[in-house]
C-alpha positions in Angstrom: 75.9 -41.8 7.9 77.3 -42.8 11.3 75.8 -45.9 12.7 74.1 -45.6 15.8 75.1 -47.7 19.0 72.4 -49.9 18.7 73.7 -51.2 15.2 77.2 -51.7 16.6 78.2 -54.5 19.0 78.2 -52.6 22.2 77.5 -54.6 25.4 76.0 -52.6 28.6 76.8 -54.0 31.8 77.4 -53.3 35.3 81.0 -52.5 36.1 83.3 -54.8 37.8 87.2 -54.3 39.1 88.7 -55.0 35.8 86.7 -52.2 34.3 88.3 -49.4 36.5 91.5 -49.0 34.2 89.2 -48.7 31.3 87.1 -46.2 32.8 90.0 -44.0 34.1 91.3 -44.0 30.1 88.0 -43.0 28.9 88.1 -40.1 31.5 91.8 -39.2 30.8 91.1 -39.2 26.9 88.1 -37.4 27.0 90.0 -33.8 28.0 86.8 -32.6 29.5 86.1 -34.8 32.6 87.6 -34.2 36.0 90.3 -36.9 36.0 90.7 -38.5 39.4 93.2 -41.4 40.6 93.1 -44.8 38.7 92.7 -45.9 42.1 89.4 -44.0 42.7 88.0 -45.8 39.5 89.0 -49.2 40.6 87.3 -48.7 43.7 84.2 -47.5 42.1 84.1 -50.5 39.6 84.8 -52.9 42.6 82.8 -51.7 45.4 80.2 -49.9 43.8 79.7 -52.0 40.6 76.0 -52.2 41.0 75.7 -48.6 40.4 78.2 -48.3 37.5 77.5 -49.1 34.0 80.1 -49.8 31.5 80.0 -49.9 27.5 82.5 -52.5 25.9 82.6 -52.7 22.1 85.5 -55.0 20.7 86.9 -55.6 24.1 87.3 -52.5 25.3 85.3 -49.9 27.5 84.1 -47.1 25.3 81.7 -45.4 27.9 80.5 -45.6 31.5 78.3 -44.2 34.2 79.5 -43.8 37.8 77.2 -43.2 40.5 76.2 -44.6 44.0 73.3 -44.1 46.3 73.6 -41.5 48.7 73.6 -42.9 52.4 71.4 -40.0 53.8 68.9 -40.0 50.8 67.9 -43.6 50.2 65.1 -42.6 47.4 68.2 -41.2 45.4 70.6 -42.2 42.9 73.4 -40.0 42.5 75.1 -39.9 38.8 78.8 -38.8 39.3 80.3 -39.0 36.0 79.2 -40.1 32.5 81.8 -40.5 29.8 81.9 -41.8 26.3 84.9 -42.4 24.1 85.4 -39.8 21.3 85.2 -42.7 18.7 81.5 -43.4 19.9 80.2 -39.6 20.5 77.1 -38.5 18.9 75.5 -41.8 18.4 73.5 -42.0 21.6 75.5 -44.0 23.9 75.4 -41.6 26.7 71.5 -41.7 26.6 71.8 -45.2 26.8 74.4 -45.8 29.6 72.1 -43.3 31.6 69.0 -45.5 30.8 71.0 -48.6 31.9 72.3 -46.9 35.1 68.6 -46.1 36.2 67.8 -49.7 35.4 70.6 -51.2 37.4 70.6 -53.3 40.3 72.0 -50.4 42.5 69.1 -48.1 41.5 66.3 -50.4 42.3 64.1 -48.4 44.5 65.4 -44.9 43.8 62.8 -42.3 42.6 65.2 -39.1 42.0 68.3 -38.8 40.1 70.9 -36.4 41.1 73.8 -35.1 39.4 75.9 -32.3 39.1 76.5 -30.3 36.2 78.8 -27.3 35.6 77.1 -24.1 33.9 78.8 -24.3 30.6 78.0 -28.0 29.9 75.6 -27.7 27.4 75.7 -31.4 26.4 75.0 -32.8 29.8 72.2 -30.3 30.5 70.4 -31.3 27.3 71.2 -35.1 28.0 69.4 -34.9 31.5 66.6 -32.6 30.3 66.0 -35.5 27.6 65.9 -37.9 30.4 63.5 -36.0 32.9 61.2 -35.8 29.8 61.2 -39.3 29.1 60.8 -40.2 32.9 57.5 -37.7 32.7 58.9 -35.6 35.5 60.4 -32.5 36.5 64.1 -31.1 36.6 65.2 -28.6 39.3 68.4 -27.0 39.4 69.9 -25.5 42.8 73.2 -24.8 44.2 75.7 -27.7 44.4 79.4 -27.0 44.6 80.7 -23.0 44.2 83.9 -22.4 42.7 85.2 -21.7 46.3 84.6 -25.2 47.5 87.3 -26.6 44.9 90.8 -26.4 46.7 92.7 -26.4 43.3 90.9 -22.9 42.1 89.8 -22.5 38.5 87.3 -25.2 38.7 83.9 -24.3 37.6 80.8 -24.4 39.9 78.8 -27.4 40.0 75.0 -27.1 39.9 72.9 -29.7 41.5 70.4 -31.3 39.1 67.2 -33.1 40.8 65.2 -35.4 38.4 62.4 -36.9 39.8 60.3 -38.3 41.5 60.1 -41.0 38.7 58.7 -44.3 39.0 60.4 -47.6 38.2 58.0 -48.4 35.5 58.9 -45.2 33.7 62.8 -45.9 34.5 62.5 -49.5 32.8 60.7 -48.0 29.7 63.9 -45.9 28.9 65.5 -47.1 25.8 68.6 -49.1 26.5 
């Protein structure tokens, strides 16, 4: 039987500058997430640490969530990427990270969770569907980015998922 992340010594906390490289490594090693420059992850960890959460186990980053508050939609929090190290997958860490993200200082006051998911990403759709159910709210899917928006070509579309409205009380009841 594989131990759950709750039984492992995993610390969930907001990101800081020193975590940027570890986040980049989890993305690089995932083989499925869009790998951005290490500089981008350093900026996210440094300047958006209150809306980014990392999972730390045995002194290394084993998972993360990056996000931000969209300036034109102050009631929303946008989740940009969620990643879990291969050694920690299938143990509920992604859901714990998402719960911690919604409970982070940068998410205070938000009533709508936004994210984009490619149509073929069944795991992410299931994860966000479960979060919507636990928040007691609906999940709507609209057009986000079409394939033609991506300049490099060959990138799958990204549909926009809107989860909410939800209350802070419901977000704080999610299992972390």
